N, C-alpha and C positions, 0 to 999 in steps of 0.2 A: 396548702393545708397539710399538717402532719397529724395523722390519725393513729391512735394507739388502741389496738384490739386485744382484749384479754379473753382467750378462748382455749380452754384446756383440751378439748377434743378436736381442735383444728386439724384438718387433713389437707395436705397439698395434693395437687393433681396427679402426682406420681405415687400416691398412696391410696389404699382402699378406705372407703368411708365417705361421708358427706363433704363435698368440696365447695359448697355455696360461698363460703367466706374467702377461699383462695380465688375463686372466679371473680367475686366482687372486688377483691384487692387488686387484681390485675386490671380490671376495668376502671377502677378509681385511679390507678397509676397512669393509665392512658390519658386521663383527664388532667394530668400534671400533679396529682396529689402524692404524698408519701404515706406509706402504711408500714407501721411496725406491729408485728404480731408476737404476743407472748403465748406460747403453746406448750403442751406437754410432749416429752419424747416417748411417751407410752401410748400406743394406739388404743383409742377408745373402743374400736370395733373388735380387735383381736386380743387386746390385753398384752401384746408383745411390746417389750421395751426396745429402744434403738440400740442399746448395747447392754452388756452384763452389768457394768458399773457405770452409773449415770453421773456425769459431771454436773456442777452447779448450773451451768448454762452453756449452750452451744449456739452458734450463729450461722444462719444460712441467708443467702441473698437470691432473690428472683428478680433479675434486672437491677437497675440503679435505684428504684423507688420502693422496693418491697424488701423488708428485713424480717426474718422469722427467727425469734429467740426461743429455744427450747429450754424451759426452766425445769430444774430438778423436781421430780415427782415420785412419791412412793409408788413402787412399780406393781404391787400385787392387786391390781385393779379389779380382776375378775374372781378373786379368791373367795370373798364373802362380802356381805353388806358392810361389816365393820371395816374390812380392809379397803373397800371402795371409799368409805368415809375418810379413812386416813389419807387416801390418795387425793381426795378433794381438798382436805385441809392443808396437806403439804404443798399443793400447787397454789392455794390461796396465799400462803405466806411467801413462797419463793417468787411468785409473780409480782407480789407487792414490792419486795425488796428490789427486784430487777427493774420493775417499772418506775420506781422512784428515781432511779439513776438516769432515766432517759430524758434528755433535755428537749425543751421547746415543743411541747405537745399542744395542739389546738383543739382536739376533741378526743375524749375517751369513749370507746365503744365496748360495753360489757354485754355478755350474752349468757343466757341460762337455758337449760341446765348445764353443769351443776350450778345451783344458785349461789354457792359459796364464792365463786369467782366474781359474781356480781358485787359482792362487798369489796373485793380488791379494786374493781373498776370505780366504784363510788369513792373509795378512799383516794385513789390516784387522781380522779377528777377534782376532788376538793383540794388536794395538795398542790396541784398544778394550776388551779384556777381555770380549768377547762370545763366546757359543758359535758354532761354525761348522757349518752345515748344508750338506753338499756333495752336489749333485744330479748324477746320472749319466743324461744323456739318450741318449747313444750310447756304445758301448764304444770310446772313443778312447784310445790310437792303434790298437787292434786292428783296427777297421773300415778305417782308412786303409791299414794294411799289407795287409789281405786283398784290397783292390781295387787295390793297386799305386800309390796316391797317395803313400804314404810308403815310400821304398825305401832311403834312405841309412842304413847300419847305426848310425852314431854318433847320428843324429837319433832313430832308433828307440829306442836305449838311453836317451837323455836323456828322451824322451817317456814311456817305460815307468817310468823312475825318478820322474818327476813324478807319474805316476798312482799309484804305490804310496805315495809320500810323502803325497799328499792323502787317500787312503783311510785311511791310518794316523793322520793328524793331525786328521781331521774328528771332531767330537763325534758326528755321525750322518751316515751315507751314505744318501741317498734315491735309489731307482731308479724308473723309470716303466714297467718291464716285469718280470715275474717271471723272465724269461729271463736277466736281468742278475745276479741274486743270487749265483749260484755263482761267476761271474767276479770280482766285486768282493770277495767273501769270500776267494777264493783268493789275492788280491793284497793282503791286509792289512786290509780293512775290518772294524771291530769290530761296532758296532751298525748294522744295515741295516733300512730301512723301505721298503715298497712303497707309493707313491702313483701309481697307474697313469694312463696317458693315458686320455682319454675325450672327451666332447663336452657342450657346454651344449645340451640338447635344445630349450630355449626359442628358440634361434637358427634353428631349422629347422621348416618347416611341411610335413609329408608330404602334405597335401591340395593344396598348390600345384601346378598343372599345368605351370608353367614356360613358359607361352606367351610372356610378355614376353621372356624370355631367348632362346627359340627364334626369335622374330620379329627380335630385334636381330642375330642371327648367321646368318640365312638357314638355319635348321634345321627349319622347319615341315614336318610330314609325315615327318620322319626318325625312325629309331630311333637314339637318341643314347647311345653308350657313351663316358663321360667319364672322363678322368684329370685330377685336380687336384693340383697341387703342384710340387715342384722338378723341373727338367729337368737332372739331374746325372749323373755317371758311375755312381752306384749304382742309378739308377732304371730302367736297362735298357729305355729307351724305344725303342731300335732294334728290339727284339723286337716292340713294339707296332706299329711301322711294317711289319714283316714280316707280322704278322697282318692288317694293313690290306690288304696286297698280296693275301693269300689271300681277302679278302672283296670284291675288285673286282667280282665278278659279282653282288653284292647292293647295288645303288646306293642302296637305302633306308637302309642302315646307314651312319651317320656316326661316325667316331672323332674325338673332340674332346680336344685336349691344352691344358689351361688352366694357365698358370703361367709360370715363367721359370727360368733357370739357365744355367750355363756351356755346356751341350750344346745349348741351344735352336737357335742359329743353324745348327749342324751338322745337326740333325734336320730343320729346315725345308728346307735345301738338299738333303738326301737324299730327302725326300718329293717334291720337285719332280723330281729325277732319276728317281725310280721312277714318276712320273706318278700319284701317289696323290691323286686328286681327292676321295676319301672321307675325307681327313684334314684337320682344321681346327685351326689353331694360334690360340689366344686369349691375350691378355695376362693377367697375374695380376690378381686382384681383392682388395680388402680383405676381412678376415674378416667384417665386418658386411654384406658383399654376397654371401658364399658361399652362404647359404641360397637365394637366388634362382638362383644358378648351378647348384647341385645339383638344384633343382626342375626345371630344364630337361633333366635326364638321365633316361633310362630304366633305365640300369645304370651302375655306377661301377667303375673299375678301380684296383687297388692292385698295384704290381709292383716287385720288386727283383731285382737280379742273383742267380743261384743260388750264393750264397756261404754256407758253413756257418754263419758267425757271424750272418747275417741271420735265422736261425731264432729268435734271441733277442728280436726287436723287436716292439713294440706301436705301429705307425704311427698317428699321430693321424688321418690321412685316413680310415682304415677306420671309426673311430668316428663321424666326421662323416658319412660315407656312410650308415651305419646310422641315425644320428639323423635324417637327411633322409628316411628311409623308402625308400631305394633299394637294390636288390640289389647285392651286392658280387661282382665277379669278382676273385678273389684269386690272384695269381701270387707268393706268398710262403709258404715253409714255416715250420713251427715253432709258437710259442705263439699267434700271432695267428690261425693257421689253426684252432686249437682253439676260439677265441672264435667265429669265423664258423660252425664246425660245431655248437657247442652252441646257438647262436642260430638255426640253420637260416636264415641270412641271405644265402646266396649260393652260388657255385660256386667251388671251389678247383681250380687247375690247376698242373701242374708248372712251376716257374720256368724261364725260358729256352726255353720250347717255344711257338713262334708258332702251330703248328697247333692245339695244345690251347687256346690263348687264342682263336683265331678260332672254334673249335668252340663254346666257352662263350658267346661273343658271339652266335653264330647261334642257339644253343639258347634264350637269353633273348629274342632278337628274335622268335622264333616262338611264344612262350608267355607272353602277357600275364598270365594268371591266376597262373602260377608267379612271375612278377616281383612282382606285388602281394603275394603271400603272403610271399615272402622279405623284401620291404621292410617289411611290417608286423611280421614277426618281429624284424628287426634293431632297429627303433625301440623295441619293447617291451623288448628285452634291454638296450639302452643306458639306457633310463629306469630299469631295475631295478638295474643293476650299475655303470654308468660315467657317470652324469650328473654334469657338472662341479661343481655346487653341493654335491653329496654328497661327492665326492672332496675338494673344497676344505675342507669341514668337518673331514675327517680330517687334512688338512695343518695346519689351524689348531690343532687339538688337539695334534698332534705338536710344533709350534713352541712353543706355550704350555707344554707339559711340559718342553721343553728349557730355556726361560728360567726356569721355576720351580725347576729343579734347581740353578741357579747360586747 
């Protein structure tokens, strides 16, 4: 089976960002399938382009069965909403032209956001007579409207129309969280399948004491509470800085923010203004280096704004934290809170509450045995329910059934 994936924000394992799709591609290749990915050369996390002048297309290979085509994309992704929209539209058209030239495709896999690339996937599926698997990673445009990124009524109507069109015309809609199912079905999705987020536990060693990471970043002897991931509007990291201010009188506690995003420069400036010497900003690391970074943490933080729709999400970082054997401090309500509760893998606090967040960090700093128990519980739970190879096998069977029906 030859699978064509259209994914602007695709990140390979040697890049920072979410690598769910590269991990899936490798596991699909192990089953004998071919995967061609059309992706952007501009990092969705950092906004950095692969080179100053971007060619129309570049080609990379990961073994014999995975090909990654980097399609020309307007590069000013993080400059403003208008420039981000130009980036999405440019990739929509370049990926369509490049994808049209790829022969003998058995299944087209589209993913959102951005939803514009879903239209490319739909068009290519119809041109090639292949089934369309449309994956919903975020409830876009609903999330963008909820946090105020998307405000213009006409654009909202257009985006919602695109969303409904894709749900109705996909052969199958795939979601990565059970919280998304009701939303997509209410907007016209027919057959819906859950292939949840998770983690490849083999990438993480819970026994690693993280000394190398700590020495590299002047964290030896500290209790490290680490946030890893995007520094964007939705991530509510200003609340984490407020929690840090409340923890000033505990100099052994260090809050580490590892990653990048549109809000990072603002957050760094704010931390300086507040005199937060207990906050450390680190650059993003490639996924294949994330195990060493998480090993350097005593506890890990997952946080989102207190937005009702965010109760539907299964953030990848939570499963990575659990796979690394580190307790989770969770400032997110909803379905992922139920995962952490069932696993007995961390402490949940009210989103948007810096005092509750600071208290949870203090609790774990003072209780090493509790930290170890929570970390152990989380690792076991991910091994049993959310290990990436097991989830990938479910995805492979789903795809194989789709192709066999044609």
